[in-house]
C-alpha distance (Angstrom), angle and dihedral (degrees) to the residues before:
residue distance angle dihedral
M1 . . .
D2 3.79 . .
F3 3.81 93.0 .
I4 3.84 93.7 61.6
N5 3.79 91.4 63.0
P6 3.86 107.7 129.2
Q7 3.80 90.9 -135.3
N8 3.82 90.0 58.8
I9 3.80 91.1 50.8
I10 3.81 92.3 49.0
N11 3.81 91.1 47.9
S12 3.80 90.7 50.2
L13 3.79 91.7 50.9
I14 3.80 92.8 47.7
Y15 3.80 93.0 49.2
S16 3.80 91.7 45.2
I17 3.79 92.0 53.2
L18 3.80 90.7 44.4
G19 3.82 90.2 50.5
V20 3.81 92.4 51.3
I21 3.80 91.1 48.8
V22 3.82 92.4 49.9
F23 3.81 89.7 47.0
W24 3.81 93.5 52.5
V25 3.80 93.6 44.6
S26 3.82 89.4 51.1
F27 3.80 91.0 49.6
I28 3.82 92.0 49.1
I29 3.81 91.1 49.3
I30 3.80 91.8 50.4
D31 3.81 90.1 46.4
K32 3.82 89.8 53.3
I33 3.83 92.5 47.3
T34 3.80 94.5 54.1
P35 3.81 115.6 83.4
Y36 3.83 94.3 -124.5
D37 3.80 138.9 41.5
L38 3.81 107.4 -85.9
W39 3.80 95.2 -162.5
G40 3.82 92.8 48.0
E41 3.79 92.1 48.8
I42 3.80 92.7 50.0
V43 3.81 99.8 41.2
E44 3.80 105.5 29.4
K45 3.81 101.3 31.5
R46 3.84 93.6 30.5
N47 3.81 93.6 -134.5
T48 3.81 101.3 -177.5
A49 3.79 96.1 -176.9
L50 3.79 91.4 54.5
A51 3.80 89.6 47.3
F52 3.81 89.8 57.1
V53 3.81 91.4 48.6
V54 3.82 92.2 48.8
G55 3.81 90.2 46.7
A56 3.79 91.0 52.6
M57 3.80 89.7 47.0
C58 3.80 90.4 51.4
L59 3.79 91.3 50.7
G60 3.80 90.4 49.2
I61 3.79 93.0 50.5
A62 3.80 90.8 46.0
I63 3.81 92.0 51.6
V64 3.81 91.8 49.4
V65 3.82 92.2 47.8
A66 3.81 92.2 46.9
A67 3.81 92.5 48.3
S68 3.79 92.6 48.1
I69 3.81 92.5 49.5
H70 3.77 94.4 43.8
């Protein structure tokens, strides 16, 4: 019953929140670096190719954040 330890649950929640924050900051930085508005291109102009690239970028950032927290 080691995994039900309240300290482990608190640590998991803290690292999860930290991971989400790092993910969003990374996405905002990449959005600012690109010469156009990523969200506008994907939603308003329905640019499917860019949506795939942004999705792959999000997965890459998520994997890096998860590996660094783990």
